[in-house]
N, CA, C and O atoms as a Maestro MAE file, in Angstrom:
{
 s_m_m2io_version
 :::
 2.0.0
}

f_m_ct {
 s_m_title
 :::
 protein
 m_atom[276] {
  # First column is atom index #
  i_m_mmod_type
  r_m_x_coord
  r_m_y_coord
  r_m_z_coord
  i_m_residue_number
  s_m_chain_name
  s_m_pdb_residue_name
  s_m_pdb_atom_name
  i_m_atomic_number
  :::
  1 25 0.833 -1.187 0.000 1 A "MET " " N  " 7
  2 3 0.000 0.000 0.000 1 A "MET " " CA " 6
  3 2 0.871 1.241 0.000 1 A "MET " " C  " 6
  4 15 1.961 1.262 0.572 1 A "MET " " O  " 8
  5 25 0.370 2.262 -0.648 2 A "ASN " " N  " 7
  6 3 1.104 3.518 -0.668 2 A "ASN " " CA " 6
  7 2 0.604 4.442 0.448 2 A "ASN " " C  " 6
  8 15 -0.156 4.017 1.319 2 A "ASN " " O  " 8
  9 25 1.024 5.675 0.416 3 A "LYS " " N  " 7
  10 3 0.713 6.621 1.492 3 A "LYS " " CA " 6
  11 2 -0.778 6.895 1.662 3 A "LYS " " C  " 6
  12 15 -1.218 7.185 2.775 3 A "LYS " " O  " 8
  13 25 -1.565 6.810 0.592 4 A "ILE " " N  " 7
  14 3 -2.996 7.104 0.723 4 A "ILE " " CA " 6
  15 2 -3.822 5.839 0.956 4 A "ILE " " C  " 6
  16 15 -5.051 5.896 0.964 4 A "ILE " " O  " 8
  17 25 -3.165 4.713 1.143 5 A "GLY " " N  " 7
  18 3 -3.867 3.490 1.501 5 A "GLY " " CA " 6
  19 2 -4.536 2.777 0.333 5 A "GLY " " C  " 6
  20 15 -5.518 2.065 0.537 5 A "GLY " " O  " 8
  21 25 -4.035 2.948 -0.874 6 A "MET " " N  " 7
  22 3 -4.644 2.305 -2.033 6 A "MET " " CA " 6
  23 2 -3.659 1.304 -2.620 6 A "MET " " C  " 6
  24 15 -2.501 1.635 -2.872 6 A "MET " " O  " 8
  25 25 -4.121 0.095 -2.833 7 A "ASN " " N  " 7
  26 3 -3.262 -0.895 -3.466 7 A "ASN " " CA " 6
  27 2 -3.478 -0.864 -4.981 7 A "ASN " " C  " 6
  28 15 -4.353 -0.156 -5.481 7 A "ASN " " O  " 8
  29 25 -2.669 -1.640 -5.700 8 A "LYS " " N  " 7
  30 3 -2.738 -1.633 -7.159 8 A "LYS " " CA " 6
  31 2 -4.100 -2.088 -7.670 8 A "LYS " " C  " 6
  32 15 -4.625 -1.528 -8.632 8 A "LYS " " O  " 8
  33 25 -4.662 -3.086 -7.036 9 A "LYS " " N  " 7
  34 3 -5.944 -3.623 -7.489 9 A "LYS " " CA " 6
  35 2 -7.036 -2.555 -7.418 9 A "LYS " " C  " 6
  36 15 -7.819 -2.404 -8.356 9 A "LYS " " O  " 8
  37 25 -7.089 -1.820 -6.317 10 A "SER " " N  " 7
  38 3 -8.080 -0.751 -6.174 10 A "SER " " CA " 6
  39 2 -7.849 0.354 -7.201 10 A "SER " " C  " 6
  40 15 -8.791 0.875 -7.797 10 A "SER " " O  " 8
  41 25 -6.589 0.696 -7.394 11 A "TYR " " N  " 7
  42 3 -6.241 1.728 -8.373 11 A "TYR " " CA " 6
  43 2 -6.721 1.344 -9.770 11 A "TYR " " C  " 6
  44 15 -7.363 2.140 -10.456 11 A "TYR " " O  " 8
  45 25 -6.407 0.124 -10.183 12 A "TYR " " N  " 7
  46 3 -6.811 -0.331 -11.515 12 A "TYR " " CA " 6
  47 2 -8.331 -0.364 -11.668 12 A "TYR " " C  " 6
  48 15 -8.849 -0.042 -12.736 12 A "TYR " " O  " 8
  49 25 -9.037 -0.744 -10.630 13 A "LYS " " N  " 7
  50 3 -10.506 -0.768 -10.696 13 A "LYS " " CA " 6
  51 2 -11.077 0.638 -10.838 13 A "LYS " " C  " 6
  52 15 -11.978 0.865 -11.646 13 A "LYS " " O  " 8
  53 25 -10.560 1.575 -10.063 14 A "ILE " " N  " 7
  54 3 -11.053 2.963 -10.131 14 A "ILE " " CA " 6
  55 2 -10.775 3.558 -11.502 14 A "ILE " " C  " 6
  56 15 -11.649 4.183 -12.102 14 A "ILE " " O  " 8
  57 25 -9.562 3.364 -11.993 15 A "VAL " " N  " 7
  58 3 -9.200 3.899 -13.315 15 A "VAL " " CA " 6
  59 2 -10.055 3.247 -14.405 15 A "VAL " " C  " 6
  60 15 -10.471 3.917 -15.350 15 A "VAL " " O  " 8
  61 25 -10.316 1.949 -14.274 16 A "SER " " N  " 7
  62 3 -11.147 1.260 -15.259 16 A "SER " " CA " 6
  63 2 -12.559 1.814 -15.299 16 A "SER " " C  " 6
  64 15 -13.135 1.968 -16.376 16 A "SER " " O  " 8
  65 25 -13.119 2.114 -14.146 17 A "VAL " " N  " 7
  66 3 -14.469 2.697 -14.088 17 A "VAL " " CA " 6
  67 2 -14.480 4.080 -14.727 17 A "VAL " " C  " 6
  68 15 -15.405 4.419 -15.464 17 A "VAL " " O  " 8
  69 25 -13.456 4.878 -14.447 18 A "ILE " " N  " 7
  70 3 -13.375 6.217 -15.044 18 A "ILE " " CA " 6
  71 2 -13.308 6.116 -16.563 18 A "ILE " " C  " 6
  72 15 -14.020 6.833 -17.266 18 A "ILE " " O  " 8
  73 25 -12.459 5.230 -17.072 19 A "PHE " " N  " 7
  74 3 -12.362 5.070 -18.527 19 A "PHE " " CA " 6
  75 2 -13.650 4.492 -19.119 19 A "PHE " " C  " 6
  76 15 -13.999 4.823 -20.252 19 A "PHE " " O  " 8
  77 25 -14.355 3.646 -18.388 20 A "ALA " " N  " 7
  78 3 -15.640 3.120 -18.870 20 A "ALA " " CA " 6
  79 2 -16.668 4.241 -18.985 20 A "ALA " " C  " 6
  80 15 -17.447 4.270 -19.938 20 A "ALA " " O  " 8
  81 25 -16.679 5.160 -18.028 21 A "ILE " " N  " 7
  82 3 -17.594 6.306 -18.088 21 A "ILE " " CA " 6
  83 2 -17.250 7.188 -19.280 21 A "ILE " " C  " 6
  84 15 -18.143 7.630 -20.004 21 A "ILE " " O  " 8
  85 25 -15.964 7.446 -19.489 22 A "ILE " " N  " 7
  86 3 -15.535 8.247 -20.639 22 A "ILE " " CA " 6
  87 2 -15.959 7.565 -21.935 22 A "ILE " " C  " 6
  88 15 -16.441 8.219 -22.860 22 A "ILE " " O  " 8
  89 25 -15.777 6.242 -21.994 23 A "THR " " N  " 7
  90 3 -16.184 5.490 -23.184 23 A "THR " " CA " 6
  91 2 -17.676 5.634 -23.437 23 A "THR " " C  " 6
  92 15 -18.093 5.887 -24.567 23 A "THR " " O  " 8
  93 25 -18.481 5.476 -22.396 24 A "ALA " " N  " 7
  94 3 -19.937 5.562 -22.547 24 A "ALA " " CA " 6
  95 2 -20.367 6.946 -23.009 24 A "ALA " " C  " 6
  96 15 -21.239 7.065 -23.869 24 A "ALA " " O  " 8
  97 25 -19.772 7.987 -22.454 25 A "LEU " " N  " 7
  98 3 -20.149 9.349 -22.846 25 A "LEU " " CA " 6
  99 2 -19.767 9.644 -24.291 25 A "LEU " " C  " 6
  100 15 -20.545 10.255 -25.024 25 A "LEU " " O  " 8
  101 25 -18.584 9.219 -24.704 26 A "HIS " " N  " 7
  102 3 -18.180 9.434 -26.102 26 A "HIS " " CA " 6
  103 2 -19.041 8.602 -27.051 26 A "HIS " " C  " 6
  104 15 -19.364 9.053 -28.150 26 A "HIS " " O  " 8
  105 25 -19.411 7.398 -26.635 27 A "LEU " " N  " 7
  106 3 -20.285 6.565 -27.465 27 A "LEU " " CA " 6
  107 2 -21.652 7.222 -27.623 27 A "LEU " " C  " 6
  108 15 -22.212 7.245 -28.719 27 A "LEU " " O  " 8
  109 25 -22.186 7.753 -26.529 28 A "LEU " " N  " 7
  110 3 -23.466 8.469 -26.611 28 A "LEU " " CA " 6
  111 2 -23.375 9.653 -27.566 28 A "LEU " " C  " 6
  112 15 -24.270 9.872 -28.382 28 A "LEU " " O  " 8
  113 25 -22.289 10.413 -27.460 29 A "ARG " " N  " 7
  114 3 -22.121 11.563 -28.339 29 A "ARG " " CA " 6
  115 2 -22.043 11.126 -29.803 29 A "ARG " " C  " 6
  116 15 -22.678 11.727 -30.669 29 A "ARG " " O  " 8
  117 25 -21.266 10.084 -30.072 30 A "ALA " " N  " 7
  118 3 -21.082 9.634 -31.450 30 A "ALA " " CA " 6
  119 2 -22.372 9.073 -32.038 30 A "ALA " " C  " 6
  120 15 -22.710 9.375 -33.183 30 A "ALA " " O  " 8
  121 25 -23.094 8.265 -31.274 31 A "VAL " " N  " 7
  122 3 -24.322 7.639 -31.767 31 A "VAL " " CA " 6
  123 2 -25.423 8.675 -31.975 31 A "VAL " " C  " 6
  124 15 -26.155 8.619 -32.962 31 A "VAL " " O  " 8
  125 25 -25.537 9.614 -31.051 32 A "ASN " " N  " 7
  126 3 -26.598 10.623 -31.140 32 A "ASN " " CA " 6
  127 2 -26.227 11.823 -31.992 32 A "ASN " " C  " 6
  128 15 -27.082 12.657 -32.289 32 A "ASN " " O  " 8
  129 25 -24.967 11.924 -32.389 33 A "GLY " " N  " 7
  130 3 -24.534 13.031 -33.239 33 A "GLY " " CA " 6
  131 2 -24.506 14.370 -32.517 33 A "GLY " " C  " 6
  132 15 -24.655 15.422 -33.140 33 A "GLY " " O  " 8
  133 25 -24.314 14.329 -31.203 34 A "TRP " " N  " 7
  134 3 -24.270 15.574 -30.442 34 A "TRP " " CA " 6
  135 2 -23.062 16.396 -30.859 34 A "TRP " " C  " 6
  136 15 -21.970 15.868 -31.068 34 A "TRP " " O  " 8
  137 25 -23.280 17.694 -30.973 35 A "GLU " " N  " 7
  138 3 -22.186 18.594 -31.305 35 A "GLU " " CA " 6
  139 2 -21.399 18.930 -30.054 35 A "GLU " " C  " 6
  140 15 -21.948 19.004 -28.954 35 A "GLU " " O  " 8
  141 25 -20.111 19.129 -30.240 36 A "ALA " " N  " 7
  142 3 -19.246 19.549 -29.132 36 A "ALA " " CA " 6
  143 2 -18.361 20.679 -29.630 36 A "ALA " " C  " 6
  144 15 -17.824 20.628 -30.736 36 A "ALA " " O  " 8
  145 25 -18.222 21.688 -28.804 37 A "THR " " N  " 7
  146 3 -17.376 22.824 -29.136 37 A "THR " " CA " 6
  147 2 -16.379 23.014 -28.001 37 A "THR " " C  " 6
  148 15 -16.750 23.051 -26.827 37 A "THR " " O  " 8
  149 25 -15.132 23.131 -28.364 38 A "LEU " " N  " 7
  150 3 -14.072 23.312 -27.382 38 A "LEU " " CA " 6
  151 2 -13.274 24.548 -27.776 38 A "LEU " " C  " 6
  152 15 -12.631 24.575 -28.826 38 A "LEU " " O  " 8
  153 25 -13.320 25.560 -26.933 39 A "ALA " " N  " 7
  154 3 -12.622 26.830 -27.182 39 A "ALA " " CA " 6
  155 2 -13.052 27.437 -28.521 39 A "ALA " " C  " 6
  156 15 -12.235 27.998 -29.251 39 A "ALA " " O  " 8
  157 25 -14.332 27.316 -28.828 40 A "GLY " " N  " 7
  158 3 -14.874 27.902 -30.042 40 A "GLY " " CA " 6
  159 2 -14.660 27.074 -31.298 40 A "GLY " " C  " 6
  160 15 -15.037 27.502 -32.389 40 A "GLY " " O  " 8
  161 25 -14.068 25.907 -31.165 41 A "VAL " " N  " 7
  162 3 -13.805 25.042 -32.319 41 A "VAL " " CA " 6
  163 2 -14.718 23.830 -32.229 41 A "VAL " " C  " 6
  164 15 -14.799 23.180 -31.188 41 A "VAL " " O  " 8
  165 25 -15.408 23.528 -33.332 42 A "SER " " N  " 7
  166 3 -16.288 22.367 -33.378 42 A "SER " " CA " 6
  167 2 -15.452 21.089 -33.435 42 A "SER " " C  " 6
  168 15 -14.565 20.951 -34.277 42 A "SER " " O  " 8
  169 25 -15.747 20.161 -32.529 43 A "VAL " " N  " 7
  170 3 -15.004 18.896 -32.454 43 A "VAL " " CA " 6
  171 2 -15.712 17.867 -33.336 43 A "VAL " " C  " 6
  172 15 -16.890 17.584 -33.120 43 A "VAL " " O  " 8
  173 25 -15.007 17.296 -34.334 44 A "PRO " " N  " 7
  174 3 -15.645 16.320 -35.221 44 A "PRO " " CA " 6
  175 2 -16.024 15.027 -34.493 44 A "PRO " " C  " 6
  176 15 -15.421 14.663 -33.484 44 A "PRO " " O  " 8
  177 25 -17.038 14.347 -35.032 45 A "LEU " " N  " 7
  178 3 -17.506 13.105 -34.416 45 A "LEU " " CA " 6
  179 2 -16.471 11.984 -34.447 45 A "LEU " " C  " 6
  180 15 -16.477 11.121 -33.570 45 A "LEU " " O  " 8
  181 25 -15.596 11.983 -35.425 46 A "TRP " " N  " 7
  182 3 -14.615 10.899 -35.512 46 A "TRP " " CA " 6
  183 2 -13.702 10.887 -34.286 46 A "TRP " " C  " 6
  184 15 -13.159 9.841 -33.931 46 A "TRP " " O  " 8
  185 25 -13.531 12.023 -33.647 47 A "ILE " " N  " 7
  186 3 -12.712 12.064 -32.437 47 A "ILE " " CA " 6
  187 2 -13.387 11.253 -31.319 47 A "ILE " " C  " 6
  188 15 -12.711 10.574 -30.546 47 A "ILE " " O  " 8
  189 25 -14.711 11.330 -31.242 48 A "SER " " N  " 7
  190 3 -15.418 10.533 -30.245 48 A "SER " " CA " 6
  191 2 -15.305 9.047 -30.547 48 A "SER " " C  " 6
  192 15 -15.161 8.239 -29.629 48 A "SER " " O  " 8
  193 25 -15.369 8.676 -31.825 49 A "TRP " " N  " 7
  194 3 -15.205 7.263 -32.167 49 A "TRP " " CA " 6
  195 2 -13.815 6.778 -31.787 49 A "TRP " " C  " 6
  196 15 -13.663 5.666 -31.281 49 A "TRP " " O  " 8
  197 25 -12.799 7.601 -32.026 50 A "ALA " " N  " 7
  198 3 -11.439 7.234 -31.627 50 A "ALA " " CA " 6
  199 2 -11.347 7.135 -30.102 50 A "ALA " " C  " 6
  200 15 -10.696 6.233 -29.575 50 A "ALA " " O  " 8
  201 25 -11.991 8.051 -29.406 51 A "ALA " " N  " 7
  202 3 -11.977 8.034 -27.938 51 A "ALA " " CA " 6
  203 2 -12.683 6.790 -27.398 51 A "ALA " " C  " 6
  204 15 -12.271 6.240 -26.377 51 A "ALA " " O  " 8
  205 25 -13.742 6.342 -28.075 52 A "VAL " " N  " 7
  206 3 -14.430 5.113 -27.661 52 A "VAL " " CA " 6
  207 2 -13.467 3.931 -27.731 52 A "VAL " " C  " 6
  208 15 -13.411 3.115 -26.811 52 A "VAL " " O  " 8
  209 25 -12.727 3.842 -28.801 53 A "LEU " " N  " 7
  210 3 -11.780 2.735 -28.956 53 A "LEU " " CA " 6
  211 2 -10.656 2.809 -27.923 53 A "LEU " " C  " 6
  212 15 -10.331 1.810 -27.280 53 A "LEU " " O  " 8
  213 25 -10.072 3.978 -27.768 54 A "ILE " " N  " 7
  214 3 -8.930 4.128 -26.869 54 A "ILE " " CA " 6
  215 2 -9.349 3.968 -25.407 54 A "ILE " " C  " 6
  216 15 -8.744 3.190 -24.670 54 A "ILE " " O  " 8
  217 25 -10.380 4.699 -24.988 55 A "ALA " " N  " 7
  218 3 -10.815 4.626 -23.595 55 A "ALA " " CA " 6
  219 2 -11.387 3.241 -23.272 55 A "ALA " " C  " 6
  220 15 -11.199 2.736 -22.164 55 A "ALA " " O  " 8
  221 25 -12.075 2.633 -24.225 56 A "GLY " " N  " 7
  222 3 -12.597 1.280 -24.025 56 A "GLY " " CA " 6
  223 2 -11.475 0.279 -23.834 56 A "GLY " " C  " 6
  224 15 -11.548 -0.593 -22.968 56 A "GLY " " O  " 8
  225 25 -10.440 0.409 -24.644 57 A "TYR " " N  " 7
  226 3 -9.275 -0.468 -24.509 57 A "TYR " " CA " 6
  227 2 -8.626 -0.291 -23.137 57 A "TYR " " C  " 6
  228 15 -8.300 -1.274 -22.471 57 A "TYR " " O  " 8
  229 25 -8.439 0.963 -22.713 58 A "LEU " " N  " 7
  230 3 -7.817 1.226 -21.418 58 A "LEU " " CA " 6
  231 2 -8.669 0.701 -20.266 58 A "LEU " " C  " 6
  232 15 -8.134 0.227 -19.263 58 A "LEU " " O  " 8
  233 25 -9.977 0.782 -20.402 59 A "SER " " N  " 7
  234 3 -10.865 0.264 -19.369 59 A "SER " " CA " 6
  235 2 -10.739 -1.258 -19.260 59 A "SER " " C  " 6
  236 15 -10.620 -1.797 -18.160 59 A "SER " " O  " 8
  237 25 -10.765 -1.932 -20.378 60 A "VAL " " N  " 7
  238 3 -10.642 -3.393 -20.388 60 A "VAL " " CA " 6
  239 2 -9.291 -3.826 -19.832 60 A "VAL " " C  " 6
  240 15 -9.219 -4.753 -19.025 60 A "VAL " " O  " 8
  241 25 -8.223 -3.162 -20.256 61 A "ARG " " N  " 7
  242 3 -6.891 -3.515 -19.760 61 A "ARG " " CA " 6
  243 2 -6.780 -3.270 -18.256 61 A "ARG " " C  " 6
  244 15 -6.132 -4.045 -17.552 61 A "ARG " " O  " 8
  245 25 -7.394 -2.221 -17.766 62 A "GLY " " N  " 7
  246 3 -7.378 -1.948 -16.337 62 A "GLY " " CA " 6
  247 2 -8.032 -3.067 -15.548 62 A "GLY " " C  " 6
  248 15 -7.520 -3.483 -14.508 62 A "GLY " " O  " 8
  249 25 -9.175 -3.561 -16.047 63 A "TRP " " N  " 7
  250 3 -9.850 -4.680 -15.370 63 A "TRP " " CA " 6
  251 2 -8.980 -5.933 -15.414 63 A "TRP " " C  " 6
  252 15 -8.931 -6.697 -14.450 63 A "TRP " " O  " 8
  253 25 -8.298 -6.139 -16.533 64 A "GLN " " N  " 7
  254 3 -7.421 -7.304 -16.634 64 A "GLN " " CA " 6
  255 2 -6.273 -7.204 -15.632 64 A "GLN " " C  " 6
  256 15 -5.929 -8.192 -14.983 64 A "GLN " " O  " 8
  257 25 -5.683 -6.026 -15.505 65 A "PHE " " N  " 7
  258 3 -4.608 -5.839 -14.529 65 A "PHE " " CA " 6
  259 2 -5.119 -6.000 -13.108 65 A "PHE " " C  " 6
  260 15 -4.417 -6.541 -12.254 65 A "PHE " " O  " 8
  261 25 -6.331 -5.537 -12.844 66 A "ALA " " N  " 7
  262 3 -6.906 -5.662 -11.501 66 A "ALA " " CA " 6
  263 2 -7.106 -7.138 -11.141 66 A "ALA " " C  " 6
  264 15 -6.871 -7.541 -10.002 66 A "ALA " " O  " 8
  265 25 -7.536 -7.934 -12.113 67 A "LYS " " N  " 7
  266 3 -7.733 -9.369 -11.860 67 A "LYS " " CA " 6
  267 2 -6.405 -10.071 -11.638 67 A "LYS " " C  " 6
  268 15 -6.318 -11.012 -10.850 67 A "LYS " " O  " 8
  269 25 -5.371 -9.614 -12.331 68 A "LYS " " N  " 7
  270 3 -4.059 -10.250 -12.258 68 A "LYS " " CA " 6
  271 2 -3.366 -9.956 -10.922 68 A "LYS " " C  " 6
  272 15 -2.685 -10.823 -10.374 68 A "LYS " " O  " 8
  273 25 -3.536 -8.747 -10.404 69 A "ASN " " N  " 7
  274 3 -2.825 -8.348 -9.176 69 A "ASN " " CA " 6
  275 2 -3.562 -8.763 -7.941 69 A "ASN " " C  " 6
  276 15 -3.100 -8.503 -6.830 69 A "ASN " " O  " 8
  :::
 }
 m_bond[275] {
  # First column is bond index #
  i_m_from
  i_m_to
  i_m_order
  :::
  1 1 2 1
  2 2 3 1
  3 3 4 2
  4 3 5 1
  5 5 6 1
  6 6 7 1
  7 7 8 2
  8 7 9 1
  9 9 10 1
  10 10 11 1
  11 11 12 2
  12 11 13 1
  13 13 14 1
  14 14 15 1
  15 15 16 2
  16 15 17 1
  17 17 18 1
  18 18 19 1
  19 19 20 2
  20 19 21 1
  21 21 22 1
  22 22 23 1
  23 23 24 2
  24 23 25 1
  25 25 26 1
  26 26 27 1
  27 27 28 2
  28 27 29 1
  29 29 30 1
  30 30 31 1
  31 31 32 2
  32 31 33 1
  33 33 34 1
  34 34 35 1
  35 35 36 2
  36 35 37 1
  37 37 38 1
  38 38 39 1
  39 39 40 2
  40 39 41 1
  41 41 42 1
  42 42 43 1
  43 43 44 2
  44 43 45 1
  45 45 46 1
  46 46 47 1
  47 47 48 2
  48 47 49 1
  49 49 50 1
  50 50 51 1
  51 51 52 2
  52 51 53 1
  53 53 54 1
  54 54 55 1
  55 55 56 2
  56 55 57 1
  57 57 58 1
  58 58 59 1
  59 59 60 2
  60 59 61 1
  61 61 62 1
  62 62 63 1
  63 63 64 2
  64 63 65 1
  65 65 66 1
  66 66 67 1
  67 67 68 2
  68 67 69 1
  69 69 70 1
  70 70 71 1
  71 71 72 2
  72 71 73 1
  73 73 74 1
  74 74 75 1
  75 75 76 2
  76 75 77 1
  77 77 78 1
  78 78 79 1
  79 79 80 2
  80 79 81 1
  81 81 82 1
  82 82 83 1
  83 83 84 2
  84 83 85 1
  85 85 86 1
  86 86 87 1
  87 87 88 2
  88 87 89 1
  89 89 90 1
  90 90 91 1
  91 91 92 2
  92 91 93 1
  93 93 94 1
  94 94 95 1
  95 95 96 2
  96 95 97 1
  97 97 98 1
  98 98 99 1
  99 99 100 2
  100 99 101 1
  101 101 102 1
  102 102 103 1
  103 103 104 2
  104 103 105 1
  105 105 106 1
  106 106 107 1
  107 107 108 2
  108 107 109 1
  109 109 110 1
  110 110 111 1
  111 111 112 2
  112 111 113 1
  113 113 114 1
  114 114 115 1
  115 115 116 2
  116 115 117 1
  117 117 118 1
  118 118 119 1
  119 119 120 2
  120 119 121 1
  121 121 122 1
  122 122 123 1
  123 123 124 2
  124 123 125 1
  125 125 126 1
  126 126 127 1
  127 127 128 2
  128 127 129 1
  129 129 130 1
  130 130 131 1
  131 131 132 2
  132 131 133 1
  133 133 134 1
  134 134 135 1
  135 135 136 2
  136 135 137 1
  137 137 138 1
  138 138 139 1
  139 139 140 2
  140 139 141 1
  141 141 142 1
  142 142 143 1
  143 143 144 2
  144 143 145 1
  145 145 146 1
  146 146 147 1
  147 147 148 2
  148 147 149 1
  149 149 150 1
  150 150 151 1
  151 151 152 2
  152 151 153 1
  153 153 154 1
  154 154 155 1
  155 155 156 2
  156 155 157 1
  157 157 158 1
  158 158 159 1
  159 159 160 2
  160 159 161 1
  161 161 162 1
  162 162 163 1
  163 163 164 2
  164 163 165 1
  165 165 166 1
  166 166 167 1
  167 167 168 2
  168 167 169 1
  169 169 170 1
  170 170 171 1
  171 171 172 2
  172 171 173 1
  173 173 174 1
  174 174 175 1
  175 175 176 2
  176 175 177 1
  177 177 178 1
  178 178 179 1
  179 179 180 2
  180 179 181 1
  181 181 182 1
  182 182 183 1
  183 183 184 2
  184 183 185 1
  185 185 186 1
  186 186 187 1
  187 187 188 2
  188 187 189 1
  189 189 190 1
  190 190 191 1
  191 191 192 2
  192 191 193 1
  193 193 194 1
  194 194 195 1
  195 195 196 2
  196 195 197 1
  197 197 198 1
  198 198 199 1
  199 199 200 2
  200 199 201 1
  201 201 202 1
  202 202 203 1
  203 203 204 2
  204 203 205 1
  205 205 206 1
  206 206 207 1
  207 207 208 2
  208 207 209 1
  209 209 210 1
  210 210 211 1
  211 211 212 2
  212 211 213 1
  213 213 214 1
  214 214 215 1
  215 215 216 2
  216 215 217 1
  217 217 218 1
  218 218 219 1
  219 219 220 2
  220 219 221 1
  221 221 222 1
  222 222 223 1
  223 223 224 2
  224 223 225 1
  225 225 226 1
  226 226 227 1
  227 227 228 2
  228 227 229 1
  229 229 230 1
  230 230 231 1
  231 231 232 2
  232 231 233 1
  233 233 234 1
  234 234 235 1
  235 235 236 2
  236 235 237 1
  237 237 238 1
  238 238 239 1
  239 239 240 2
  240 239 241 1
  241 241 242 1
  242 242 243 1
  243 243 244 2
  244 243 245 1
  245 245 246 1
  246 246 247 1
  247 247 248 2
  248 247 249 1
  249 249 250 1
  250 250 251 1
  251 251 252 2
  252 251 253 1
  253 253 254 1
  254 254 255 1
  255 255 256 2
  256 255 257 1
  257 257 258 1
  258 258 259 1
  259 259 260 2
  260 259 261 1
  261 261 262 1
  262 262 263 1
  263 263 264 2
  264 263 265 1
  265 265 266 1
  266 266 267 1
  267 267 268 2
  268 267 269 1
  269 269 270 1
  270 270 271 1
  271 271 272 2
  272 271 273 1
  273 273 274 1
  274 274 275 1
  275 275 276 2
  :::
 }
}
């Protein structure tokens, strides 16, 4: 355990949940075609599709690491 009392397994689970939430939100945006503007610039939908793949992968890998540790 580290100074804040969290072991690796807990860390990986928390990070996996965060990435799963990010994946779900980007998937909702991509499927529904919601517009997003960041600093006055329109963000294309393909960025959300890429984020679904990347964040989904990180979420799955986090769960795998949590099971392993």
